[in-house]
C-alpha angles and dihedrals in degrees: 000000000000117000123249111316126208123236120201117210120241089248091060099035100040103012089241121185128200103190129060141120125184143057112334095230099084092044093048089051089056091051091048090052091048092234111109113170112211118243122216134193120236085200126028140163123226114290136183115274133204092274093060091045091052092047091051088062099038093049088066097058108111114237095003129125130209133210116199104208107213145055118330092256091065091070099046093109091057090067087065104032098041108015093157096038128117102252142122140181129229089224096213119201131194093277091054093050092051103039099030135270104232093113093049091049094049092047092050093048093050093048092049092048094050091049100047108011093218122189091228135018124205122205109207113201123220136198094268095059091038090057092046091044092229113192099231092160094069091056090044094052093047095048093041090059091045096047099035097230132102114266109189130191114223109208105223126132108168100234113056092077133040089200110085091202088075083080090063088058091050091051091048091051090053095045094051087065087067094060111090123204110269118251091184101064122230122327105216091199096055128087131179116229105200113204138187131218093286104027101082095097092053091048090063094062093044092048089054090050092051090048087061087057090052095256122134114210136214109205111207159212092354108068093000125135135194094286092053093053090045092061099037092098091056095064124116089226145338127237123190122217095187112042095191096051102025112034095077091055094046092047089049091054089053094049098043102034107017095245105152114241113219099206103197129149116266114279096250113147130021096272093045092047090053091049091049092049092047092050092053090045094051092046091054100039093259101105097126092047090050092054091050092048091050092051092048093050092051091050091049095057108115090219128009104253089201095073087118103257087168095050109156094355128131112228130198111210119200112175138116110301102261095039091049092051091049093044090055088069090050091052088054090049088054091051100257135121124227107233098176132019116200115191136161096238144342128221142166090277093061103029094087091050089050089055090058091048092048091053091049094047110040115202093029117163117211121212116187113190140123118215097339101135094169088059093046091051089054092051092050091049092052127087090281095080106153132214090230135018121209117184152109117309093256093054094037090060089063092051093048091051087054090055095250119143103253140199111198116200147131120248094253090064088069097052120114133349092318090054095062091049091046094055092045091051095045092046091054091050093049094047095046095047110046095152094094096057091039089059092049092047090054090069119090114271119248087229123074116243089246089063092065092052088070122085107260091236100042091120098047110099135171111255114251116215 
């Protein structure tokens, strides 16, 4: 096995920030200058960390098992996110943290293996063992040789990065160790579709589209097993459907195995889906067939979803960064204007795309926050109240409680030709039936009236070093 690898945080590698509220212009100027001061919150609610992000990817590996190396509390979220998964926790106590936890780790790995016989075991690190500098790799190497399966340390610790997506990078680093060098050359009819925790549903439609072009697909890492990882290096190319969770893995395949990474925006919206399909087609010598397929899919739509159901409306988008930036173009296709864009973080990889969105939607307000509902409530109560809110269920609940017509969805519901039609249909329903959110808004708010008298960003400050 490879020796200890380093993992750079998103802040260092991509200058990512996780706190901002205001027009995007000043922030984009900082990115253009290459000098992005970090913002901090003087008050914050609990938010996902890199451990939870890594687990959200690892939980989807078929036939794998996971050991969370730390106190029992570090695995509490697993009981909700993966109640039927194959995982365990070392359950460290004070004695373990002082005298060392190698015995507890080895015992947990052996018990988990005997119970589920996985083909791979991941050891997810936590703050306690990171602080104590526990050498989990020695135990992993020893037991891997004894058991004859890969046992891989996932380098998360929960406190080095404020950007939870750093955990996606840690998971990608671990998963790349499962991809062997190909002894079969390149299969020109095979493509990798790289998914994230919530992109599997969208991958199904895109896989079917590529099948019409004569391309087989390997969908990974979500839902993938040992055989899928074994043939990943044989693919003609890789395309990522979730830039935050998938790009690091796709880029790693390119670096380690020479599989080209087609780094295109997510296929959200009819125009973007056609562009995505054309890019894959051209990269595989199927450009003409891709154009014909796009035209036939447009003609087959029962009703044109682009008949401007959002004409003249102001829309608040609240999705993961790359999906939100792609969905902004779809809102424009449907006739609307994005008034507020709420995303978990922003980095150098998405700043240029934000510039395009800001030009297309003048007056846009950018809100950068992960799991800060008090902050989101303040934004919705400000002068930026939209006509329609489109976002994840957690964020949509806030908008509904404010009496705003709401479309609740995950990003994968917007992928492909069906995605454009889905948003158009759901938007019409929300706008025509406001009684539901009106009833919710009639209930007393969980926030005192004095809360809304504050500026929504009063607690966001530039970090002083």
